[in-house]
PDB file of N, CA, C and O in Angstrom:
ATOM      1  N   MET A   1    -116.828 161.110  -9.085  1.00  0.00           N
ATOM      2  CA  MET A   1    -117.945 161.501  -8.253  1.00  0.00           C
ATOM      3  C   MET A   1    -117.710 160.558  -6.996  1.00  0.00           C
ATOM      4  O   MET A   1    -117.669 159.331  -7.078  1.00  0.00           O
ATOM      5  N   ALA A   2    -117.562 161.287  -5.820  1.00  0.00           N
ATOM      6  CA  ALA A   2    -117.541 160.559  -4.718  1.00  0.00           C
ATOM      7  C   ALA A   2    -118.542 160.242  -4.010  1.00  0.00           C
ATOM      8  O   ALA A   2    -119.101 161.287  -3.678  1.00  0.00           O
ATOM      9  N   THR A   3    -119.222 159.093  -3.480  1.00  0.00           N
ATOM     10  CA  THR A   3    -120.391 158.651  -3.007  1.00  0.00           C
ATOM     11  C   THR A   3    -119.973 157.971  -1.650  1.00  0.00           C
ATOM     12  O   THR A   3    -119.035 157.179  -1.562  1.00  0.00           O
ATOM     13  N   ALA A   4    -120.701 158.331  -0.692  1.00  0.00           N
ATOM     14  CA  ALA A   4    -120.734 157.707   0.617  1.00  0.00           C
ATOM     15  C   ALA A   4    -121.316 156.313   0.701  1.00  0.00           C
ATOM     16  O   ALA A   4    -122.459 156.127   0.283  1.00  0.00           O
ATOM     17  N   ILE A   5    -120.607 155.320   1.213  1.00  0.00           N
ATOM     18  CA  ILE A   5    -121.380 154.266   1.143  1.00  0.00           C
ATOM     19  C   ILE A   5    -121.297 153.380   2.568  1.00  0.00           C
ATOM     20  O   ILE A   5    -120.293 153.489   3.272  1.00  0.00           O
ATOM     21  N   LYS A   6    -122.317 152.568   2.926  1.00  0.00           N
ATOM     22  CA  LYS A   6    -121.741 152.034   4.292  1.00  0.00           C
ATOM     23  C   LYS A   6    -121.333 150.651   3.969  1.00  0.00           C
ATOM     24  O   LYS A   6    -122.020 149.902   3.274  1.00  0.00           O
ATOM     25  N   LEU A   7    -120.060 150.296   4.554  1.00  0.00           N
ATOM     26  CA  LEU A   7    -119.258 149.055   4.705  1.00  0.00           C
ATOM     27  C   LEU A   7    -119.188 148.382   6.104  1.00  0.00           C
ATOM     28  O   LEU A   7    -119.220 149.036   7.147  1.00  0.00           O
ATOM     29  N   SER A   8    -119.085 146.954   6.047  1.00  0.00           N
ATOM     30  CA  SER A   8    -118.938 146.322   7.217  1.00  0.00           C
ATOM     31  C   SER A   8    -117.679 146.885   8.032  1.00  0.00           C
ATOM     32  O   SER A   8    -116.818 147.536   7.442  1.00  0.00           O
ATOM     33  N   ASP A   9    -117.597 146.625   9.370  1.00  0.00           N
ATOM     34  CA  ASP A   9    -116.477 147.064  10.045  1.00  0.00           C
ATOM     35  C   ASP A   9    -115.211 146.105   9.694  1.00  0.00           C
ATOM     36  O   ASP A   9    -114.029 146.438   9.613  1.00  0.00           O
ATOM     37  N   GLU A  10    -115.825 144.743   9.500  1.00  0.00           N
ATOM     38  CA  GLU A  10    -114.850 143.914   9.033  1.00  0.00           C
ATOM     39  C   GLU A  10    -114.228 144.048   7.717  1.00  0.00           C
ATOM     40  O   GLU A  10    -113.084 143.634   7.527  1.00  0.00           O
ATOM     41  N   LEU A  11    -114.900 144.588   6.825  1.00  0.00           N
ATOM     42  CA  LEU A  11    -114.389 144.960   5.612  1.00  0.00           C
ATOM     43  C   LEU A  11    -113.281 145.995   5.474  1.00  0.00           C
ATOM     44  O   LEU A  11    -112.219 145.907   4.857  1.00  0.00           O
ATOM     45  N   VAL A  12    -113.858 147.154   6.306  1.00  0.00           N
ATOM     46  CA  VAL A  12    -112.892 148.063   6.401  1.00  0.00           C
ATOM     47  C   VAL A  12    -111.648 147.739   7.134  1.00  0.00           C
ATOM     48  O   VAL A  12    -110.631 148.323   6.761  1.00  0.00           O
ATOM     49  N   ASP A  13    -111.563 146.883   8.140  1.00  0.00           N
ATOM     50  CA  ASP A  13    -110.514 146.591   8.830  1.00  0.00           C
ATOM     51  C   ASP A  13    -109.291 145.663   7.999  1.00  0.00           C
ATOM     52  O   ASP A  13    -108.069 145.813   8.010  1.00  0.00           O
ATOM     53  N   ASP A  14    -110.068 144.743   7.348  1.00  0.00           N
ATOM     54  CA  ASP A  14    -109.293 143.910   6.331  1.00  0.00           C
ATOM     55  C   ASP A  14    -108.673 144.838   5.447  1.00  0.00           C
ATOM     56  O   ASP A  14    -107.449 144.751   5.347  1.00  0.00           O
ATOM     57  N   ALA A  15    -109.388 145.887   4.651  1.00  0.00           N
ATOM     58  CA  ALA A  15    -108.849 146.807   3.700  1.00  0.00           C
ATOM     59  C   ALA A  15    -107.843 147.729   4.385  1.00  0.00           C
ATOM     60  O   ALA A  15    -106.979 148.183   3.635  1.00  0.00           O
ATOM     61  N   ALA A  16    -107.792 148.090   5.664  1.00  0.00           N
ATOM     62  CA  ALA A  16    -106.946 149.033   6.408  1.00  0.00           C
ATOM     63  C   ALA A  16    -105.597 148.014   6.555  1.00  0.00           C
ATOM     64  O   ALA A  16    -104.476 148.443   6.285  1.00  0.00           O
ATOM     65  N   LEU A  17    -105.785 146.839   6.941  1.00  0.00           N
ATOM     66  CA  LEU A  17    -104.565 146.033   7.062  1.00  0.00           C
ATOM     67  C   LEU A  17    -103.895 145.591   5.838  1.00  0.00           C
ATOM     68  O   LEU A  17    -102.667 145.627   5.746  1.00  0.00           O
ATOM     69  N   ASN A  18    -104.755 145.119   4.767  1.00  0.00           N
ATOM     70  CA  ASN A  18    -104.003 144.929   3.448  1.00  0.00           C
ATOM     71  C   ASN A  18    -103.397 146.047   2.591  1.00  0.00           C
ATOM     72  O   ASN A  18    -102.465 146.011   1.787  1.00  0.00           O
ATOM     73  N   GLY A  19    -104.222 147.089   3.008  1.00  0.00           N
ATOM     74  CA  GLY A  19    -103.898 148.420   2.329  1.00  0.00           C
ATOM     75  C   GLY A  19    -102.233 148.926   2.859  1.00  0.00           C
ATOM     76  O   GLY A  19    -101.303 149.271   2.131  1.00  0.00           O
ATOM     77  N   LYS A  20    -102.258 148.841   4.107  1.00  0.00           N
ATOM     78  CA  LYS A  20    -100.954 149.049   4.846  1.00  0.00           C
ATOM     79  C   LYS A  20     -99.770 148.116   4.183  1.00  0.00           C
ATOM     80  O   LYS A  20     -98.619 148.505   3.983  1.00  0.00           O
ATOM     81  N   ALA A  21    -100.227 146.955   3.916  1.00  0.00           N
ATOM     82  CA  ALA A  21     -99.016 146.177   3.414  1.00  0.00           C
ATOM     83  C   ALA A  21     -98.720 146.232   2.135  1.00  0.00           C
ATOM     84  O   ALA A  21     -97.698 145.774   1.624  1.00  0.00           O
ATOM     85  N   GLN A  22     -99.915 146.988   1.393  1.00  0.00           N
ATOM     86  CA  GLN A  22     -99.729 147.207  -0.232  1.00  0.00           C
ATOM     87  C   GLN A  22     -99.192 148.673  -0.357  1.00  0.00           C
ATOM     88  O   GLN A  22     -98.850 148.986  -1.498  1.00  0.00           O
ATOM     89  N   HIS A  23     -99.067 149.559   0.546  1.00  0.00           N
ATOM     90  CA  HIS A  23     -99.136 151.070   0.606  1.00  0.00           C
ATOM     91  C   HIS A  23    -100.210 151.653  -0.064  1.00  0.00           C
ATOM     92  O   HIS A  23     -99.987 152.442  -0.982  1.00  0.00           O
ATOM     93  N   ARG A  24    -101.410 151.355   0.292  1.00  0.00           N
ATOM     94  CA  ARG A  24    -102.474 152.069  -0.053  1.00  0.00           C
ATOM     95  C   ARG A  24    -103.288 152.443   0.998  1.00  0.00           C
ATOM     96  O   ARG A  24    -103.345 151.778   2.031  1.00  0.00           O
ATOM     97  N   SER A  25    -104.027 153.620   0.789  1.00  0.00           N
ATOM     98  CA  SER A  25    -105.173 153.983   1.865  1.00  0.00           C
ATOM     99  C   SER A  25    -106.153 153.047   1.997  1.00  0.00           C
ATOM    100  O   SER A  25    -106.198 152.161   1.143  1.00  0.00           O
ATOM    101  N   THR A  26    -107.032 153.052   2.978  1.00  0.00           N
ATOM    102  CA  THR A  26    -107.975 152.133   3.028  1.00  0.00           C
ATOM    103  C   THR A  26    -108.774 152.062   1.842  1.00  0.00           C
ATOM    104  O   THR A  26    -108.844 151.059   1.132  1.00  0.00           O
ATOM    105  N   PRO A  27    -109.570 153.488   1.571  1.00  0.00           N
ATOM    106  CA  PRO A  27    -110.233 153.451   0.423  1.00  0.00           C
ATOM    107  C   PRO A  27    -110.054 153.043  -0.755  1.00  0.00           C
ATOM    108  O   PRO A  27    -110.887 152.544  -1.511  1.00  0.00           O
ATOM    109  N   LYS A  28    -108.392 153.354  -1.024  1.00  0.00           N
ATOM    110  CA  LYS A  28    -107.721 153.088  -2.205  1.00  0.00           C
ATOM    111  C   LYS A  28    -107.914 151.379  -2.256  1.00  0.00           C
ATOM    112  O   LYS A  28    -108.325 150.847  -3.287  1.00  0.00           O
ATOM    113  N   GLN A  29    -107.620 150.686  -1.200  1.00  0.00           N
ATOM    114  CA  GLN A  29    -107.484 149.388  -1.157  1.00  0.00           C
ATOM    115  C   GLN A  29    -108.946 148.706  -1.559  1.00  0.00           C
ATOM    116  O   GLN A  29    -109.046 147.759  -2.338  1.00  0.00           O
ATOM    117  N   ILE A  30    -109.843 149.226  -1.021  1.00  0.00           N
ATOM    118  CA  ILE A  30    -111.171 148.910  -1.443  1.00  0.00           C
ATOM    119  C   ILE A  30    -111.594 149.056  -2.792  1.00  0.00           C
ATOM    120  O   ILE A  30    -112.326 148.247  -3.361  1.00  0.00           O
ATOM    121  N   GLU A  31    -111.059 150.250  -3.383  1.00  0.00           N
ATOM    122  CA  GLU A  31    -111.273 150.404  -4.749  1.00  0.00           C
ATOM    123  C   GLU A  31    -110.508 149.285  -5.538  1.00  0.00           C
ATOM    124  O   GLU A  31    -111.104 148.767  -6.482  1.00  0.00           O
ATOM    125  N   TYR A  32    -109.412 148.925  -5.274  1.00  0.00           N
ATOM    126  CA  TYR A  32    -108.622 148.144  -5.854  1.00  0.00           C
ATOM    127  C   TYR A  32    -109.105 146.713  -5.869  1.00  0.00           C
ATOM    128  O   TYR A  32    -108.856 145.976  -6.824  1.00  0.00           O
ATOM    129  N   TRP A  33    -109.831 146.295  -4.762  1.00  0.00           N
ATOM    130  CA  TRP A  33    -110.486 144.958  -4.707  1.00  0.00           C
ATOM    131  C   TRP A  33    -111.734 145.043  -5.578  1.00  0.00           C
ATOM    132  O   TRP A  33    -112.055 144.114  -6.319  1.00  0.00           O
ATOM    133  N   ALA A  34    -112.350 146.038  -5.487  1.00  0.00           N
ATOM    134  CA  ALA A  34    -113.633 146.431  -6.310  1.00  0.00           C
ATOM    135  C   ALA A  34    -113.091 146.067  -7.808  1.00  0.00           C
ATOM    136  O   ALA A  34    -113.689 145.258  -8.518  1.00  0.00           O
ATOM    137  N   ARG A  35    -111.988 146.692  -8.190  1.00  0.00           N
ATOM    138  CA  ARG A  35    -111.586 146.918  -9.513  1.00  0.00           C
ATOM    139  C   ARG A  35    -111.236 145.533  -9.990  1.00  0.00           C
ATOM    140  O   ARG A  35    -111.691 145.169 -11.074  1.00  0.00           O
ATOM    141  N   ILE A  36    -110.486 144.738  -9.297  1.00  0.00           N
ATOM    142  CA  ILE A  36    -110.066 143.303  -9.466  1.00  0.00           C
ATOM    143  C   ILE A  36    -111.218 142.315  -9.495  1.00  0.00           C
ATOM    144  O   ILE A  36    -111.246 141.356 -10.266  1.00  0.00           O
ATOM    145  N   GLY A  37    -112.035 142.559  -8.736  1.00  0.00           N
ATOM    146  CA  GLY A  37    -113.571 141.894  -8.672  1.00  0.00           C
ATOM    147  C   GLY A  37    -114.387 142.028  -9.805  1.00  0.00           C
ATOM    148  O   GLY A  37    -115.113 141.138 -10.247  1.00  0.00           O
ATOM    149  N   LYS A  38    -114.241 143.279 -10.318  1.00  0.00           N
ATOM    150  CA  LYS A  38    -115.163 143.727 -11.546  1.00  0.00           C
ATOM    151  C   LYS A  38    -114.627 142.853 -12.566  1.00  0.00           C
ATOM    152  O   LYS A  38    -115.341 142.038 -13.150  1.00  0.00           O
ATOM    153  N   ILE A  39    -113.289 143.008 -12.820  1.00  0.00           N
ATOM    154  CA  ILE A  39    -112.640 142.407 -13.995  1.00  0.00           C
ATOM    155  C   ILE A  39    -112.785 140.725 -13.866  1.00  0.00           C
ATOM    156  O   ILE A  39    -113.128 140.057 -14.841  1.00  0.00           O
ATOM    157  N   ALA A  40    -112.531 140.214 -12.760  1.00  0.00           N
ATOM    158  CA  ALA A  40    -112.573 138.684 -12.525  1.00  0.00           C
ATOM    159  C   ALA A  40    -114.122 138.497 -12.812  1.00  0.00           C
ATOM    160  O   ALA A  40    -114.360 137.529 -13.534  1.00  0.00           O
ATOM    161  N   ASP A  41    -115.079 139.131 -12.449  1.00  0.00           N
ATOM    162  CA  ASP A  41    -116.424 138.896 -12.631  1.00  0.00           C
ATOM    163  C   ASP A  41    -116.915 138.757 -14.290  1.00  0.00           C
ATOM    164  O   ASP A  41    -117.762 138.013 -14.785  1.00  0.00           O
ATOM    165  N   GLU A  42    -116.054 139.752 -14.907  1.00  0.00           N
ATOM    166  CA  GLU A  42    -116.432 140.063 -16.449  1.00  0.00           C
ATOM    167  C   GLU A  42    -115.444 139.010 -17.021  1.00  0.00           C
ATOM    168  O   GLU A  42    -115.747 138.772 -18.190  1.00  0.00           O
ATOM    169  N   ASN A  43    -114.466 138.363 -16.642  1.00  0.00           N
ATOM    170  CA  ASN A  43    -113.655 137.452 -17.312  1.00  0.00           C
ATOM    171  C   ASN A  43    -113.261 136.037 -16.399  1.00  0.00           C
ATOM    172  O   ASN A  43    -112.101 135.735 -16.118  1.00  0.00           O
ATOM    173  N   PRO A  44    -114.265 135.375 -16.067  1.00  0.00           N
ATOM    174  CA  PRO A  44    -113.966 134.246 -15.114  1.00  0.00           C
ATOM    175  C   PRO A  44    -113.147 133.297 -15.516  1.00  0.00           C
ATOM    176  O   PRO A  44    -112.684 132.482 -14.719  1.00  0.00           O
ATOM    177  N   ASP A  45    -112.849 133.288 -16.898  1.00  0.00           N
ATOM    178  CA  ASP A  45    -111.746 132.388 -17.383  1.00  0.00           C
ATOM    179  C   ASP A  45    -110.240 132.608 -17.152  1.00  0.00           C
ATOM    180  O   ASP A  45    -109.356 131.784 -17.386  1.00  0.00           O
ATOM    181  N   LEU A  46    -110.079 133.903 -16.634  1.00  0.00           N
ATOM    182  CA  LEU A  46    -108.688 134.452 -16.588  1.00  0.00           C
ATOM    183  C   LEU A  46    -108.219 134.468 -15.140  1.00  0.00           C
ATOM    184  O   LEU A  46    -108.808 135.114 -14.273  1.00  0.00           O
ATOM    185  N   PRO A  47    -107.070 133.687 -14.901  1.00  0.00           N
ATOM    186  CA  PRO A  47    -106.616 133.740 -13.529  1.00  0.00           C
ATOM    187  C   PRO A  47    -106.179 134.838 -12.982  1.00  0.00           C
ATOM    188  O   PRO A  47    -105.542 135.631 -13.674  1.00  0.00           O
ATOM    189  N   LEU A  48    -106.457 135.118 -11.526  1.00  0.00           N
ATOM    190  CA  LEU A  48    -106.129 136.309 -10.770  1.00  0.00           C
ATOM    191  C   LEU A  48    -104.736 136.882 -11.118  1.00  0.00           C
ATOM    192  O   LEU A  48    -104.622 138.106 -11.184  1.00  0.00           O
ATOM    193  N   GLY A  49    -103.522 135.977 -11.377  1.00  0.00           N
ATOM    194  CA  GLY A  49    -102.409 136.410 -11.485  1.00  0.00           C
ATOM    195  C   GLY A  49    -102.263 137.115 -12.716  1.00  0.00           C
ATOM    196  O   GLY A  49    -101.540 138.108 -12.809  1.00  0.00           O
ATOM    197  N   PHE A  50    -102.984 136.597 -13.758  1.00  0.00           N
ATOM    198  CA  PHE A  50    -102.962 137.013 -15.127  1.00  0.00           C
ATOM    199  C   PHE A  50    -104.012 138.551 -15.048  1.00  0.00           C
ATOM    200  O   PHE A  50    -103.637 139.491 -15.749  1.00  0.00           O
ATOM    201  N   VAL A  51    -104.933 138.680 -14.429  1.00  0.00           N
ATOM    202  CA  VAL A  51    -105.449 140.110 -14.127  1.00  0.00           C
ATOM    203  C   VAL A  51    -104.610 140.816 -13.723  1.00  0.00           C
ATOM    204  O   VAL A  51    -104.309 141.742 -14.476  1.00  0.00           O
ATOM    205  N   LYS A  52    -103.983 140.729 -12.601  1.00  0.00           N
ATOM    206  CA  LYS A  52    -103.075 141.584 -12.098  1.00  0.00           C
ATOM    207  C   LYS A  52    -101.817 142.013 -12.872  1.00  0.00           C
ATOM    208  O   LYS A  52    -101.272 143.115 -12.796  1.00  0.00           O
ATOM    209  N   GLY A  53    -101.458 141.009 -13.600  1.00  0.00           N
ATOM    210  CA  GLY A  53    -100.329 141.190 -14.479  1.00  0.00           C
ATOM    211  C   GLY A  53    -100.606 142.362 -15.485  1.00  0.00           C
ATOM    212  O   GLY A  53     -99.847 143.306 -15.706  1.00  0.00           O
ATOM    213  N   ILE A  54    -101.894 142.116 -16.084  1.00  0.00           N
ATOM    214  CA  ILE A  54    -102.399 143.006 -17.003  1.00  0.00           C
ATOM    215  C   ILE A  54    -102.606 144.408 -16.554  1.00  0.00           C
ATOM    216  O   ILE A  54    -102.385 145.375 -17.282  1.00  0.00           O
ATOM    217  N   LEU A  55    -103.077 144.495 -15.218  1.00  0.00           N
ATOM    218  CA  LEU A  55    -103.273 145.820 -14.687  1.00  0.00           C
ATOM    219  C   LEU A  55    -101.656 146.549 -14.331  1.00  0.00           C
ATOM    220  O   LEU A  55    -101.582 147.754 -14.093  1.00  0.00           O
ATOM    221  N   VAL A  56    -100.464 145.691 -14.334  1.00  0.00           N
ATOM    222  CA  VAL A  56     -99.234 146.249 -13.697  1.00  0.00           C
ATOM    223  C   VAL A  56     -98.797 146.748 -15.127  1.00  0.00           C
ATOM    224  O   VAL A  56     -98.470 147.928 -15.254  1.00  0.00           O
ATOM    225  N   GLY A  57     -98.776 145.713 -16.435  1.00  0.00           N
ATOM    226  CA  GLY A  57     -98.538 146.326 -17.385  1.00  0.00           C
ATOM    227  C   GLY A  57     -99.202 147.540 -18.005  1.00  0.00           C
ATOM    228  O   GLY A  57     -98.574 148.318 -18.723  1.00  0.00           O
ATOM    229  N   ILE A  58    -100.520 147.690 -17.705  1.00  0.00           N
ATOM    230  CA  ILE A  58    -101.176 148.989 -18.068  1.00  0.00           C
ATOM    231  C   ILE A  58    -100.389 150.165 -17.392  1.00  0.00           C
ATOM    232  O   ILE A  58    -100.125 151.197 -18.010  1.00  0.00           O
ATOM    233  N   GLU A  59    -100.067 149.972 -16.223  1.00  0.00           N
ATOM    234  CA  GLU A  59     -99.467 151.075 -15.562  1.00  0.00           C
ATOM    235  C   GLU A  59     -97.967 151.521 -15.942  1.00  0.00           C
ATOM    236  O   GLU A  59     -97.516 152.662 -15.843  1.00  0.00           O
ATOM    237  N   GLU A  60     -97.324 150.424 -16.377  1.00  0.00           N
ATOM    238  CA  GLU A  60     -95.913 150.296 -16.712  1.00  0.00           C
ATOM    239  C   GLU A  60     -96.167 151.324 -18.010  1.00  0.00           C
ATOM    240  O   GLU A  60     -95.313 152.166 -18.289  1.00  0.00           O
ATOM    241  N   ILE A  61     -97.249 151.208 -18.687  1.00  0.00           N
ATOM    242  CA  ILE A  61     -97.198 151.854 -20.187  1.00  0.00           C
ATOM    243  C   ILE A  61     -97.543 153.379 -19.979  1.00  0.00           C
ATOM    244  O   ILE A  61     -96.979 154.295 -20.578  1.00  0.00           O
ATOM    245  N   LYS A  62     -98.415 153.506 -19.167  1.00  0.00           N
ATOM    246  CA  LYS A  62     -98.535 154.748 -18.606  1.00  0.00           C
ATOM    247  C   LYS A  62     -97.550 155.552 -18.173  1.00  0.00           C
ATOM    248  O   LYS A  62     -97.545 156.746 -18.472  1.00  0.00           O
ATOM    249  N   ALA A  63     -96.630 155.010 -17.440  1.00  0.00           N
ATOM    250  CA  ALA A  63     -95.434 155.680 -16.981  1.00  0.00           C
ATOM    251  C   ALA A  63     -94.429 155.668 -17.766  1.00  0.00           C
ATOM    252  O   ALA A  63     -93.361 156.067 -17.302  1.00  0.00           O
ATOM    253  N   GLY A  64     -94.480 155.226 -19.119  1.00  0.00           N
ATOM    254  CA  GLY A  64     -93.394 154.932 -20.091  1.00  0.00           C
ATOM    255  C   GLY A  64     -92.489 153.855 -19.928  1.00  0.00           C
ATOM    256  O   GLY A  64     -91.406 153.921 -20.509  1.00  0.00           O
ATOM    257  N   ASP A  65     -92.751 152.924 -19.265  1.00  0.00           N
ATOM    258  CA  ASP A  65     -91.632 152.045 -18.911  1.00  0.00           C
ATOM    259  C   ASP A  65     -91.969 150.789 -19.810  1.00  0.00           C
ATOM    260  O   ASP A  65     -92.489 149.732 -19.453  1.00  0.00           O
ATOM    261  N   VAL A  66     -91.534 151.178 -21.086  1.00  0.00           N
ATOM    262  CA  VAL A  66     -91.737 150.010 -22.066  1.00  0.00           C
ATOM    263  C   VAL A  66     -90.814 149.909 -22.991  1.00  0.00           C
ATOM    264  O   VAL A  66     -90.331 151.009 -23.258  1.00  0.00           O
ATOM    265  N   SER A  67     -90.303 148.899 -23.683  1.00  0.00           N
ATOM    266  CA  SER A  67     -89.519 148.697 -24.829  1.00  0.00           C
ATOM    267  C   SER A  67     -89.988 147.779 -25.905  1.00  0.00           C
ATOM    268  O   SER A  67     -90.810 146.917 -25.593  1.00  0.00           O
ATOM    269  N   GLU A  68     -89.600 147.851 -27.030  1.00  0.00           N
ATOM    270  CA  GLU A  68     -89.913 147.054 -28.037  1.00  0.00           C
ATOM    271  C   GLU A  68     -89.678 145.720 -27.642  1.00  0.00           C
ATOM    272  O   GLU A  68     -88.832 145.576 -26.759  1.00  0.00           O
ATOM    273  N   TYR A  69     -90.226 144.715 -28.086  1.00  0.00           N
ATOM    274  CA  TYR A  69     -90.281 143.273 -27.896  1.00  0.00           C
ATOM    275  C   TYR A  69     -89.546 142.863 -29.386  1.00  0.00           C
ATOM    276  O   TYR A  69     -90.076 143.289 -30.412  1.00  0.00           O
ATOM    277  N   GLU A  70     -88.402 142.086 -29.470  1.00  0.00           N
ATOM    278  CA  GLU A  70     -87.805 141.654 -30.484  1.00  0.00           C
ATOM    279  C   GLU A  70     -87.749 140.035 -30.613  1.00  0.00           C
ATOM    280  O   GLU A  70     -87.045 139.336 -29.883  1.00  0.00           O
ATOM    281  N   PHE A  71     -88.678 139.486 -31.752  1.00  0.00           N
ATOM    282  CA  PHE A  71     -88.939 138.279 -31.899  1.00  0.00           C
ATOM    283  C   PHE A  71     -87.456 137.629 -32.489  1.00  0.00           C
ATOM    284  O   PHE A  71     -86.795 138.292 -33.288  1.00  0.00           O
ATOM    285  N   ASN A  72     -87.049 136.442 -32.083  1.00  0.00           N
ATOM    286  CA  ASN A  72     -85.877 135.809 -32.675  1.00  0.00           C
ATOM    287  C   ASN A  72     -86.312 134.863 -33.713  1.00  0.00           C
ATOM    288  O   ASN A  72     -85.479 134.214 -34.345  1.00  0.00           O
TER     289      ASN A  72
END
């Protein structure tokens, strides 16, 4: 469900700039930040890099880019 919300011009401008660097639209960049922020808020003990790694891993699984890990 899409909902219109008011955001500051500064946030939208920052999202546009960062989104362009990340190959995301401005709304998708804001959604990404919100998702990362929500996860970080719910898991304050996890480093940001770890959270990002988990999100990448989830997308790799969805794309079928997985292989079985073999313990030595």
